[in-house]
C-alpha positions as a Markdown table, in Angstrom:
| # | Residue | x | y | z |
|---|---|---|---|---|
| 1 | Met | -65.8 | 11.5 | 6.5 |
| 2 | Ile | -62.6 | 9.5 | 6.5 |
| 3 | Lys | -61.4 | 11.5 | 9.5 |
| 4 | Trp | -64.5 | 10.7 | 11.5 |
| 5 | Ile | -64.2 | 7.0 | 10.6 |
| 6 | Leu | -60.6 | 6.9 | 11.8 |
| 7 | Ile | -61.6 | 8.7 | 15.1 |
| 8 | Leu | -64.4 | 6.2 | 15.7 |
| 9 | Leu | -62.1 | 3.3 | 15.0 |
| 10 | Phe | -59.6 | 4.7 | 17.5 |
| 11 | Ile | -62.3 | 5.2 | 20.2 |
| 12 | Ala | -63.5 | 1.7 | 19.5 |
| 13 | Ser | -60.0 | 0.2 | 19.9 |
| 14 | Val | -59.5 | 2.1 | 23.2 |
| 15 | Leu | -62.8 | 0.8 | 24.6 |
| 16 | Tyr | -61.9 | -2.7 | 23.5 |
| 17 | Thr | -58.5 | -2.3 | 25.3 |
| 18 | His | -60.2 | -1.0 | 28.5 |
| 19 | Tyr | -62.9 | -3.6 | 28.7 |
| 20 | Arg | -60.8 | -6.6 | 27.6 |
| 21 | Gly | -60.4 | -8.9 | 30.5 |
| 22 | Arg | -61.8 | -8.8 | 34.0 |
| 23 | Val | -59.3 | -6.3 | 35.6 |
| 24 | Arg | -59.4 | -2.7 | 34.5 |
| 25 | His | -57.7 | 0.6 | 35.2 |
| 26 | Arg | -59.9 | 3.4 | 36.3 |
| 27 | Pro | -61.1 | 5.4 | 33.3 |
| 28 | Leu | -58.9 | 8.4 | 33.9 |
| 29 | Arg | -55.9 | 6.2 | 34.4 |
| 30 | Gln | -56.7 | 4.3 | 31.2 |
| 31 | Ile | -56.8 | 7.6 | 29.2 |
| 32 | Ser | -53.2 | 8.4 | 30.2 |
| 33 | Asp | -51.9 | 4.9 | 29.9 |
| 34 | His | -49.6 | 4.0 | 27.0 |
| 35 | Ser | -51.9 | 1.2 | 26.0 |
| 36 | Thr | -54.4 | 3.8 | 24.9 |
| 37 | Phe | -52.0 | 5.2 | 22.3 |
| 38 | Met | -51.1 | 1.6 | 21.1 |
| 39 | Ala | -54.8 | 0.5 | 21.1 |
| 40 | Pro | -55.4 | 0.4 | 17.3 |
| 41 | Ile | -52.3 | -1.8 | 16.6 |
| 42 | Asn | -52.8 | -4.0 | 19.6 |
| 43 | Ala | -56.5 | -4.5 | 19.0 |
| 44 | Leu | -55.8 | -5.8 | 15.5 |
| 45 | Met | -53.2 | -8.2 | 16.8 |
| 46 | Thr | -55.3 | -9.6 | 19.6 |
| 47 | Leu | -58.5 | -9.9 | 17.6 |
| 48 | Phe | -57.0 | -11.4 | 14.4 |
| 49 | Gly | -53.8 | -13.1 | 15.6 |
| 50 | Arg | -52.9 | -16.7 | 15.6 |
| 51 | Asp | -53.0 | -17.2 | 19.4 |
| 52 | Lys | -56.2 | -17.3 | 21.3 |
| 53 | Asp | -56.8 | -14.0 | 23.2 |
| 54 | Gln | -56.5 | -15.0 | 26.8 |
| 55 | Pro | -54.4 | -14.1 | 29.8 |
| 56 | Tyr | -52.4 | -17.3 | 30.1 |
| 57 | His | -51.2 | -19.4 | 27.2 |
| 58 | Asp | -50.5 | -23.1 | 26.8 |
| 59 | Leu | -46.8 | -23.8 | 26.6 |
| 60 | Gly | -47.6 | -26.9 | 24.5 |
| 61 | Asn | -48.2 | -24.5 | 21.6 |
| 62 | Tyr | -44.5 | -23.5 | 21.8 |
| 63 | Pro | -42.6 | -26.8 | 22.0 |
| 64 | Glu | -39.4 | -25.1 | 21.1 |
| 65 | Leu | -39.4 | -23.5 | 24.6 |
| 66 | Glu | -38.8 | -27.0 | 26.1 |
| 67 | Arg | -35.2 | -26.3 | 25.2 |
| 68 | Leu | -35.2 | -23.8 | 28.0 |
| 69 | Thr | -37.5 | -25.6 | 30.5 |
| 70 | Gly | -35.7 | -28.9 | 30.1 |
| 71 | Asn | -32.3 | -27.3 | 30.8 |
| 72 | Trp | -33.4 | -25.1 | 33.7 |
| 73 | Gln | -30.8 | -26.4 | 36.1 |
| 74 | Glu | -27.9 | -25.3 | 33.8 |
| 75 | Ile | -29.6 | -21.9 | 33.4 |
| 76 | Arg | -30.1 | -21.6 | 37.1 |
| 77 | Asp | -26.4 | -22.5 | 37.9 |
| 78 | Glu | -25.2 | -19.7 | 35.5 |
| 79 | Ala | -27.7 | -17.2 | 37.0 |
| 80 | Ile | -26.5 | -18.0 | 40.5 |
| 81 | Ala | -22.9 | -17.6 | 39.5 |
| 82 | Leu | -23.5 | -14.0 | 38.3 |
| 83 | Gln | -25.8 | -13.0 | 41.2 |
| 84 | Asp | -23.7 | -9.8 | 41.8 |
| 85 | His | -24.4 | -8.7 | 38.3 |
| 86 | Ile | -28.2 | -8.9 | 38.7 |
| 87 | Lys | -29.1 | -5.4 | 39.9 |
| 88 | Ala | -31.3 | -2.4 | 39.4 |
| 89 | Ser | -30.3 | 0.5 | 37.2 |
| 90 | Ser | -28.5 | 3.1 | 39.3 |
| 91 | Arg | -29.5 | 6.0 | 36.9 |
| 92 | Tyr | -33.1 | 5.1 | 36.3 |
| 93 | Asp | -32.5 | 5.4 | 32.5 |
| 94 | Asp | -34.2 | 2.2 | 31.5 |
| 95 | Ala | -37.5 | 3.6 | 30.3 |
| 96 | Gly | -39.3 | 0.3 | 30.2 |
| 97 | Phe | -38.6 | -0.7 | 33.8 |
| 98 | Asn | -37.9 | 2.5 | 35.8 |
| 99 | Ser | -40.9 | 2.2 | 38.0 |
| 100 | Phe | -40.0 | -1.4 | 38.8 |
| 101 | Phe | -36.5 | -0.6 | 40.0 |
| 102 | Arg | -38.0 | 1.7 | 42.6 |
| 103 | Arg | -39.8 | -1.3 | 44.0 |
| 104 | Gly | -36.8 | -3.5 | 44.3 |
| 105 | Trp | -36.9 | -5.3 | 40.9 |
| 106 | Lys | -33.4 | -6.2 | 39.5 |
| 107 | Arg | -32.3 | -7.6 | 36.2 |
| 108 | Phe | -29.4 | -8.8 | 34.0 |
| 109 | Tyr | -29.9 | -8.5 | 30.3 |
| 110 | Leu | -29.1 | -11.6 | 28.2 |
| 111 | Lys | -30.4 | -10.3 | 24.9 |
| 112 | Trp | -32.8 | -7.5 | 24.0 |
| 113 | Tyr | -34.2 | -7.5 | 20.4 |
| 114 | Gly | -30.9 | -8.3 | 18.9 |
| 115 | Glu | -27.8 | -10.4 | 19.4 |
| 116 | Ser | -26.9 | -11.6 | 22.9 |
| 117 | His | -25.0 | -9.0 | 25.0 |
| 118 | Pro | -21.3 | -9.5 | 25.0 |
| 119 | Ser | -21.2 | -9.7 | 28.8 |
| 120 | Ala | -23.9 | -12.4 | 28.7 |
| 121 | Arg | -22.0 | -14.5 | 26.3 |
| 122 | Gln | -18.9 | -14.3 | 28.5 |
| 123 | Leu | -20.6 | -14.9 | 31.9 |
| 124 | Cys | -23.4 | -17.4 | 30.9 |
| 125 | Pro | -22.4 | -19.1 | 27.7 |
| 126 | Arg | -24.8 | -22.0 | 28.0 |
| 127 | Thr | -27.8 | -19.9 | 28.6 |
| 128 | Thr | -27.0 | -17.6 | 25.6 |
| 129 | Glu | -26.4 | -20.7 | 23.5 |
| 130 | Leu | -29.8 | -22.1 | 24.4 |
| 131 | Leu | -31.5 | -18.8 | 23.7 |
| 132 | Ala | -29.7 | -18.4 | 20.3 |
| 133 | Gly | -31.2 | -21.7 | 19.3 |
| 134 | Ile | -34.8 | -20.4 | 19.6 |
| 135 | Pro | -35.4 | -17.7 | 16.9 |
| 136 | Asn | -38.7 | -16.5 | 18.4 |
| 137 | Val | -37.1 | -15.5 | 21.7 |
| 138 | Lys | -36.6 | -11.8 | 21.0 |
| 139 | Ala | -35.4 | -10.7 | 24.5 |
| 140 | Ala | -34.3 | -12.4 | 27.7 |
| 141 | Met | -33.0 | -11.5 | 31.1 |
| 142 | Phe | -32.5 | -12.8 | 34.6 |
| 143 | Ala | -35.0 | -11.0 | 36.8 |
| 144 | Glu | -35.0 | -10.9 | 40.6 |
| 145 | Leu | -37.9 | -9.9 | 42.8 |
| 146 | Pro | -36.5 | -9.5 | 46.3 |
| 147 | Ala | -38.4 | -10.7 | 49.4 |
| 148 | Gly | -41.0 | -8.2 | 50.5 |
| 149 | Ser | -41.1 | -6.3 | 47.1 |
| 150 | His | -43.9 | -5.9 | 44.6 |
| 151 | Leu | -44.7 | -4.6 | 41.1 |
| 152 | Thr | -47.9 | -2.5 | 40.8 |
| 153 | Leu | -50.7 | -3.1 | 38.4 |
| 154 | His | -49.7 | -2.4 | 34.8 |
| 155 | Arg | -49.8 | -3.7 | 31.2 |
| 156 | Asp | -47.0 | -3.7 | 28.7 |
| 157 | Pro | -47.5 | -1.5 | 25.6 |
| 158 | Tyr | -47.1 | -3.9 | 22.7 |
| 159 | Ala | -49.1 | -7.0 | 21.9 |
| 160 | Gly | -46.5 | -8.6 | 19.5 |
| 161 | Ser | -45.1 | -10.9 | 22.1 |
| 162 | Leu | -45.9 | -13.1 | 25.0 |
| 163 | Arg | -44.0 | -13.4 | 28.3 |
| 164 | Tyr | -42.2 | -16.6 | 29.3 |
| 165 | His | -41.1 | -17.0 | 32.9 |
| 166 | Leu | -39.0 | -19.9 | 34.0 |
| 167 | Gly | -38.5 | -20.4 | 37.8 |
| 168 | Leu | -34.8 | -20.8 | 38.7 |
| 169 | Val | -34.5 | -20.0 | 42.4 |
| 170 | Thr | -37.9 | -19.2 | 43.9 |
| 171 | Pro | -39.5 | -19.4 | 47.3 |
| 172 | Asn | -41.8 | -22.2 | 46.0 |
| 173 | Asp | -44.4 | -20.3 | 48.1 |
| 174 | Asp | -47.8 | -19.1 | 47.1 |
| 175 | Arg | -47.0 | -15.7 | 48.7 |
| 176 | Cys | -44.7 | -15.1 | 45.7 |
| 177 | Tyr | -46.8 | -14.8 | 42.7 |
| 178 | Ile | -47.9 | -12.9 | 39.5 |
| 179 | Asp | -51.5 | -12.0 | 39.0 |
| 180 | Val | -52.6 | -11.7 | 35.4 |
| 181 | Asp | -56.2 | -10.4 | 34.9 |
| 182 | Gly | -57.1 | -11.5 | 38.4 |
| 183 | Glu | -55.6 | -15.1 | 38.1 |
| 184 | Lys | -52.6 | -15.8 | 40.3 |
| 185 | Tyr | -49.6 | -18.0 | 39.4 |
| 186 | Ser | -47.0 | -18.9 | 41.9 |
| 187 | Trp | -43.5 | -19.5 | 40.6 |
| 188 | Arg | -41.8 | -22.8 | 41.2 |
| 189 | Asp | -38.3 | -24.0 | 40.6 |
| 190 | Gly | -38.0 | -25.6 | 37.1 |
| 191 | Glu | -41.5 | -24.7 | 36.1 |
| 192 | Ala | -42.5 | -22.3 | 33.3 |
| 193 | Val | -45.5 | -20.1 | 32.6 |
| 194 | Met | -46.5 | -18.0 | 29.6 |
| 195 | Phe | -48.9 | -15.1 | 29.7 |
| 196 | Asp | -50.1 | -12.1 | 27.7 |
| 197 | Glu | -48.5 | -9.0 | 29.2 |
| 198 | Thr | -51.0 | -6.7 | 27.6 |
| 199 | Tyr | -53.6 | -7.9 | 30.2 |
| 200 | Leu | -53.3 | -6.0 | 33.4 |
| 201 | His | -50.9 | -7.8 | 35.8 |
| 202 | Arg | -49.0 | -7.3 | 39.0 |
| 203 | Ala | -46.5 | -9.3 | 41.0 |
| 204 | Glu | -45.6 | -9.6 | 44.7 |
| 205 | Asn | -43.1 | -11.5 | 46.8 |
| 206 | Gly | -44.6 | -11.7 | 50.2 |
| 207 | Ser | -42.1 | -14.4 | 51.3 |
| 208 | Asp | -38.8 | -14.1 | 53.0 |
| 209 | Gln | -36.7 | -15.4 | 50.1 |
| 210 | Asp | -35.8 | -13.7 | 46.8 |
| 211 | Arg | -37.2 | -14.9 | 43.5 |
| 212 | Leu | -35.0 | -15.4 | 40.5 |
| 213 | Ile | -36.4 | -16.3 | 37.1 |
| 214 | Leu | -35.5 | -16.3 | 33.4 |
| 215 | Phe | -37.8 | -13.7 | 31.8 |
| 216 | Ser | -38.2 | -13.8 | 28.0 |
| 217 | Ala | -40.2 | -12.1 | 25.3 |
| 218 | Ile | -41.5 | -14.6 | 22.8 |
| 219 | Ser | -42.7 | -13.6 | 19.4 |
| 220 | Ser | -46.4 | -14.7 | 19.3 |
| 221 | Gly | -46.9 | -14.8 | 15.6 |
| 222 | Arg | -49.7 | -12.3 | 15.8 |
């Protein structure tokens, strides 16, 4: 009896994951997606978490992030200074982002669920200092989306964080955007956005200028 209850709960969580939001994978694609295997955990987080379950989130609920947004020019200057270090993995050994690298996406890790990387502390001390002062920033990187590149429709596997994007050097053009659950946001220099990466989303840079942002994972308190 307990076994069947657990099976039914798992099926219910998968259906919830699939039908949550307006944009959905095809059923066969959903079955093989990593979000299916994480569905029981993520369903609990999104249904009973502190934050309202929605694609985009109000930055006003995270006032500590103003420390980053308000100092965007200093962050931008450090990002520009290490432009040659922002690159794709040459070995495709970064499991979380391998498919992105093949579409032109580049990154430089500042911190990743731990202390700031030594190279980041050396090359961009001000940015790492700002990040260290915000405990709920669990990961951060500089991320570049070159002109003409795109990221296909996907969702991230774990609902324990939200994504914070801060525009540093962007085309300031509506052709360069992220689409979260069917709603587009175009990056702008000095402006930030926060969204739930467990909704299906995609990105495209249809302009003739590269896009550079600060990309952070923020603990959502779910």
